[in-house]
Steps between C-alpha positions, in 0.01 A plus 500: 500500500728747322832413339716637785313298760531185290875548461536563872305180575711294259823636648387414854396148393838440335681596819277276712555203271875541531455491877691818570350792688636855505678421829665185357272275706343194343134513394293200405322463169121513512249397241126540433499166318332248737712221355815680613390598851758423766463203733480638853677278755451517876735757655397482868679253726311212661555200724453206263452128556643236266153443359465871423845507337396209279205711384714795388337657191663480156713201605520155341609251766715205395512342844351588838731459798440515874704821509369667181512403132702462184346691215510801273309810396231482233552864403653593164731776619617798302822612668684821419844591636560862596792687651394802706769720655741210454270253679369197312134400529269255323151617411235231461242647264258215581483549876610865518769404752850651501779272625865550575694326224727364773459511877701433813852372439472246783235312692342682794273405787146627473562787745828594329319495166270773629801705615655456155179637348506802728845585369391446139204733547719759673713503184183532286607226261386587143318800648268298725490486879230235551674179402375200696506124524260342250195300608492131410263584214752750360814291554340182365398689185871500407523119496564360152396153384857405407850614588614803306854483362525160676515681832188617687122487465486875438531709185860564394449879519539464877833457682578134570648579842167497680418128489225530760339809647301606804137599475317720751245224576530290814418138576526533878703698754821318409461438126433710193443410137780499245504466120760245385621559145761225516233233545199685366255537786387667821600370844517594866825638635597565862531875557844448656627325185622684195332590172578764242293816449354611169286805572190599311316829455135559428262790548227291661 
């Protein structure tokens, strides 16, 4: 490989590591080191039973409940905060997921949460138009083993407003799954009740 090609490769790698593309969108860091490969979490929605929820991968359960569990993620996250076009996002270098640093300012029903997402995507927040509700696997990955800043069971890089959030997974026709950062767990929530929205983006 000649010198000019090497310099070009190094320049491209530097840009990728900073997470900024030429169009100001966010790119995820990749690595050929097997020890640093990203943990891929389920991104497709499913109908899940309590037993299935209690078998969520990468989760340490403190207590099983009839409606879900109290527990936390076993992943050692590597979060990076970015501001793209004035919009704040959190990049998780371990899972490859990109999260809104904040989310909805108020609780929404499950159907209204989807409408809120449509508006967010119409505005192409941070340059993306495919923001969605996380799966239980993705949302539960944010659960910390202890309260951060004596507040919530989620890393302090995230906004404290969203104490519990909707996922895109369902329990039955009337209930969906929600991640609760105030108590540290995953539980069912009636779709007509209110939860906050913290959207996620992934390319899978």
